[in-house]
ROVEXKE-381022 format. One record per residue: x, y, z of N, C-alpha, C in turn; residue number from 1; residue in one letter. Coordinates in steps of 0.02 Angstrom, whole numbers, plus 50000, padded with zeros to 5 digits. Layout:
BEGIN
<<X Y Z> <X Y Z> <X Y Z> NUM 'A'>
...
END
This chain:
BEGIN
<<49366 48890 49866> <49377 48956 49839> <49328 48964 49775> 1 'M'>
<<49298 49013 49765> <49249 49019 49707> <49283 49061 49658> 2 'D'>
<<49317 49029 49616> <49353 49059 49557> <49306 49099 49516> 3 'I'>
<<49245 49073 49510> <49199 49116 49460> <49187 49183 49494> 4 'I'>
<<49180 49193 49553> <49171 49258 49586> <49234 49305 49580> 5 'S'>
<<49288 49268 49586> <49348 49308 49582> <49363 49332 49508> 6 'I'>
<<49348 49287 49462> <49353 49300 49389> <49304 49362 49382> 7 'A'>
<<49245 49351 49402> <49193 49411 49394> <49212 49480 49419> 8 'G'>
<<49245 49475 49470> <49265 49534 49507> <49320 49568 49469> 9 'I'>
<<49373 49522 49444> <49426 49542 49405> <49411 49571 49338> 10 'A'>
<<49360 49540 49306> <49339 49567 49238> <49305 49629 49241> 11 'I'>
<<49256 49634 49296> <49216 49691 49303> <49262 49757 49323> 12 'T'>
<<49307 49739 49364> <49357 49800 49384> <49394 49816 49321> 13 'A'>
<<49428 49765 49281> <49465 49784 49223> <49421 49825 49178> 14 'A'>
<<49364 49810 49162> <49319 49848 49115> <49307 49923 49139> 15 'V'>
<<49290 49919 49203> <49275 49993 49230> <49344 50032 49234> 16 'L'>
<<49400 49997 49246> <49459 50032 49249> <49477 50064 49182> 17 'A'>
<<49465 50021 49131> <49477 50041 49062> <49436 50095 49039> 18 'V'>
<<49373 50093 49058> <49327 50145 49039> <49341 50204 49073> 19 'M'>
<<49357 50202 49137> <49373 50268 49178> <49441 50296 49161> 20 'L'>
<<49486 50256 49140> <49557 50282 49134> <49554 50337 49079> 21 'R'>
<<49506 50341 49029> <49505 50388 48980> <49495 50453 49008> 22 'Q'>
<<49450 50452 49059> <49421 50515 49093> <49456 50536 49163> 23 'Y'>
<<49459 50487 49204> <49485 50502 49274> <49537 50445 49292> 24 'R'>
<<49596 50451 49275> <49658 50406 49287> <49656 50383 49364> 25 'H'>
<<49645 50428 49403> <49649 50412 49474> <49589 50370 49501> 26 'E'>
<<49533 50375 49470> <49476 50331 49487> <49490 50256 49465> 27 'Y'>
<<49521 50257 49400> <49533 50193 49375> <49581 50151 49418> 28 'A'>
<<49638 50193 49442> <49685 50159 49488> <49650 50135 49552> 29 'M'>
<<49611 50172 49579> <49570 50152 49640> <49535 50093 49634> 30 'L'>
<<49500 50089 49577> <49458 50034 49560> <49501 49966 49556> 31 'I'>
<<49559 49978 49521> <49607 49922 49520> <49636 49898 49586> 32 'S'>
<<49651 49951 49624> <49675 49935 49692> <49622 49896 49733> 33 'L'>
<<49565 49928 49735> <49511 49892 49770> <49490 49820 49747> 34 'A'>
<<49492 49810 49686> <49483 49751 49661> <49535 49699 49688> 35 'A'>
<<49596 49726 49679> <49656 49675 49703> <49650 49662 49780> 36 'G'>
<<49633 49714 49821> <49623 49704 49892> <49565 49655 49905> 37 'V'>
<<49511 49661 49867> <49452 49623 49878> <49473 49545 49860> 38 'L'>
<<49507 49535 49806> <49524 49470 49784> <49569 49442 49836> 39 'I'>
<<49616 49481 49863> <49668 49455 49915> <49632 49437 49968> 40 'F'>
<<49581 49466 49997> <49548 49454 50057> <49505 49393 50046> 41 'V'>
<<49473 49384 49986> <49439 49322 49976> <49484 49265 49975> 42 'M'>
<<49543 49265 49945> <49589 49212 49950> <49613 49197 50015> 43 'V'>
<<49631 49247 50050> <49658 49236 50122> <49606 49209 50172> 44 'I'>
<<49540 49221 50157> <49487 49198 50198> <49477 49118 50187> 45 'S'>
<<49498 49095 50132> <49496 49022 50118> <49556 48983 50120> 46 'K'>
<<49609 49014 50142> <49673 48982 50141> <49696 48948 50211> 47 'I'>
<<49652 48953 50263> <49670 48924 50328> <49683 48845 50317> 48 'Q'>
<<49638 48806 50284> <49652 48737 50273> <49724 48716 50246> 49 'P'>
<<49750 48758 50201> <49810 48747 50174> <49865 48751 50231> 50 'V'>
<<49867 48806 50272> <49904 48810 50326> <49903 48755 50369> 51 'F'>
<<49846 48726 50391> <49834 48674 50429> <49861 48612 50398> 52 'S'>
<<49854 48599 50339> <49884 48541 50303> <49963 48541 50302> 53 'E'>
<<49988 48601 50294> <50058 48610 50292> <50090 48591 50362> 54 'I'>
<<50054 48617 50410> <50076 48604 50480> <50069 48530 50493> 55 'K'>
<<50022 48503 50482> <50012 48426 50480> <50069 48385 50452> 56 'N'>
<<50088 48405 50381> <50132 48373 50353> <50197 48383 50385> 57 'L'>
<<50216 48440 50399> <50280 48455 50436> <50288 48425 50503> 58 'M'>
<<50234 48418 50544> <50238 48388 50603> <50246 48318 50595> 59 'S'>
<<50211 48287 50552> <50225 48210 50534> <50293 48194 50510> 60 'G'>
<<50325 48243 50477> <50392 48232 50460> <50448 48248 50515> 61 'A'>
<<50419 48265 50569> <50463 48292 50628> <50501 48352 50608> 62 'N'>
<<50477 48401 50575> <50508 48461 50557> <50494 48508 50614> 63 'V'>
<<50546 48552 50622> <50552 48603 50680> <50492 48654 50667> 64 'N'>
<<50454 48673 50712> <50400 48726 50699> <50434 48794 50676> 65 'N'>
<<50494 48810 50691> <50527 48866 50668> <50531 48865 50594> 66 'Q'>
<<50544 48811 50560> <50538 48804 50486> <50477 48823 50458> 67 'Y'>
<<50424 48801 50495> <50352 48813 50464> <50339 48884 50467> 68 'I'>
<<50356 48916 50526> <50345 48988 50536> <50384 49031 50490> 69 'S'>
<<50436 49015 50468> <50483 49053 50413> <50448 49046 50345> 70 'V'>
<<50424 48982 50336> <50391 48967 50269> <50327 49010 50269> 71 'L'>
<<50286 49005 50316> <50222 49044 50310> <50232 49120 50308> 72 'I'>
<<50277 49145 50347> <50293 49220 50355> <50327 49243 50275> 73 'K'>
<<50367 49198 50254> <50394 49212 50190> <50343 49217 50136> 74 'S'>
<<50294 49164 50134> <50242 49169 50091> <50201 49234 50097> 75 'L'>
<<50186 49252 50153> <50149 49312 50167> <50180 49377 50139> 76 'G'>
<<50248 49376 50149> <50292 49433 50123> <50288 49440 50045> 77 'V'>
<<50299 49373 50019> <50296 49376 49945> <50216 49393 49916> 78 'C'>
<<50177 49377 49950> <50108 49391 49926> <50094 49469 49932> 79 'F'>
<<50111 49493 49987> <50099 49567 49998> <50146 49610 49956> 80 'V'>
<<50212 49586 49946> <50253 49624 49901> <50233 49620 49827> 81 'A'>
<<50211 49565 49804> <50179 49553 49736> <50121 49597 49721> 82 'Q'>
<<50075 49601 49771> <50016 49644 49763> <50037 49716 49760> 83 'I'>
<<50074 49735 49808> <50099 49807 49810> <50134 49826 49745> 84 'A'>
<<50179 49780 49724> <50212 49793 49663> <50169 49795 49600> 85 'S'>
<<50123 49753 49597> <50076 49751 49543> <50037 49819 49537> 86 'D'>
<<50013 49845 49602> <49981 49902 49604> <50021 49965 49584> 87 'S'>
<<50079 49960 49605> <50127 50016 49577> <50132 50018 49501> 88 'C'>
<<50143 49954 49472> <50144 49954 49402> <50077 49973 49372> 89 'R'>
<<50020 49957 49390> <49962 49979 49364> <49961 50054 49361> 90 'D'>
<<49983 50087 49419> <49982 50163 49424> <50036 50192 49382> 91 'A'>
<<50073 50151 49350> <50130 50184 49301> <50198 50191 49343> 92 'G'>
<<50204 50171 49404> <50261 50182 49439> <50309 50121 49436> 93 'E'>
<<50339 50097 49383> <50380 50037 49384> <50441 50044 49426> 94 'T'>
<<50474 50103 49439> <50525 50109 49476> <50511 50090 49553> 95 'A'>
<<50455 50121 49573> <50436 50095 49644> <50417 50023 49645> 96 'I'>
<<50383 49998 49594> <50371 49921 49600> <50429 49884 49603> 97 'A'>
<<50482 49898 49569> <50540 49868 49572> <50572 49865 49639> 98 'S'>
<<50569 49927 49676> <50601 49942 49738> <50550 49896 49788> 99 'K'>
<<50493 49891 49778> <50450 49851 49823> <50470 49770 49823> 100 'V'>
<<50480 49753 49760> <50507 49685 49746> <50568 49669 49775> 101 'E'>
<<50614 49718 49777> <50683 49709 49807> <50677 49709 49882> 102 'L'>
<<50629 49759 49911> <50620 49748 49986> <50592 49685 50003> 103 'A'>
<<50545 49657 49969> <50513 49592 49985> <50563 49538 49989> 104 'G'>
<<50608 49541 49939> <50664 49487 49938> <50713 49493 50001> 105 'K'>
<<50728 49554 50014> <50770 49566 50076> <50730 49544 50138> 106 'F'>
<<50669 49557 50145> <50634 49539 50205> <50637 49463 50214> 107 'V'>
<<50619 49426 50156> <50623 49358 50158> <50693 49326 50176> 108 'V'>
<<50740 49362 50153> <50811 49343 50169> <50824 49347 50250> 109 'L'>
<<50803 49411 50273> <50812 49420 50340> <50775 49371 50384> 110 'I'>
<<50706 49351 50359> <50667 49305 50399> <50709 49234 50397> 111 'L'>
<<50744 49224 50344> <50777 49150 50330> <50846 49151 50370> 112 'A'>
<<50873 49206 50393> <50942 49208 50417> <50950 49165 50479> 113 'L'>
<<50909 49157 50525> <50915 49103 50577> <50924 49037 50550> 114 'P'>
<<50886 49023 50494> <50894 48944 50474> <50960 48936 50429> 115 'L'>
<<50982 48992 50400> <51055 48990 50372> <51105 48984 50426> 116 'F'>
<<51102 49020 50479> <51149 49003 50531> <51145 48935 50561> 117 'A'>
<<51090 48903 50571> <51084 48835 50593> <51119 48785 50544> 118 'Q'>
<<51106 48799 50470> <51130 48759 50423> <51213 48768 50427> 119 'I'>
<<51236 48823 50433> <51306 48843 50433> <51337 48806 50495> 120 'A'>
<<51299 48814 50555> <51336 48782 50611> <51326 48700 50602> 121 'N'>
<<51282 48675 50572> <51280 48603 50559> <51334 48583 50515> 122 'L'>
<<51348 48621 50464> <51397 48606 50414> <51471 48608 50457> 123 'A'>
<<51477 48662 50494> <51544 48660 50533> <51548 48603 50576> 124 'L'>
<<51493 48588 50610> <51503 48526 50655> <51519 48466 50620> 125 'N'>
<<51488 48456 50559> <51501 48395 50520> <51576 48391 50494> 126 'L'>
<<51604 48452 50474> <51669 48461 50453> <51718 48447 50509> 127 'M'>
<<51706 48465 50574> <51742 48458 50626> <51746 48384 50655> 128 'A'>
<<51692 48357 50641> <51686 48285 50647> <51690 48246 50710> 129 'G'>
END
């Protein structure tokens, strides 16, 4: 990942947004949102080796593929919720940003419910002995 490119995009977008915010607040918000999406796409395009390595480590440890799936989906939900929340905060909508974060937490909880059920069943089986 080329952090210099990402930093350049971020700094350029921030300067443009600050300059435009004085005259056209909506354009400043669009520049901020576009920069965020561009940086997110740049990061996502380089992240495939990370997922491959996680899968290799988990398979080497004999971990169920369902756990890997929940982990990756949860990470995706967290990233999308954070970007949406930050974009709402940049637009001055802190209440909406808080709701997006709350929704992200609930989605992660829903994704993990089957794993919680497996753990509860395992605990019950151990206690029944």
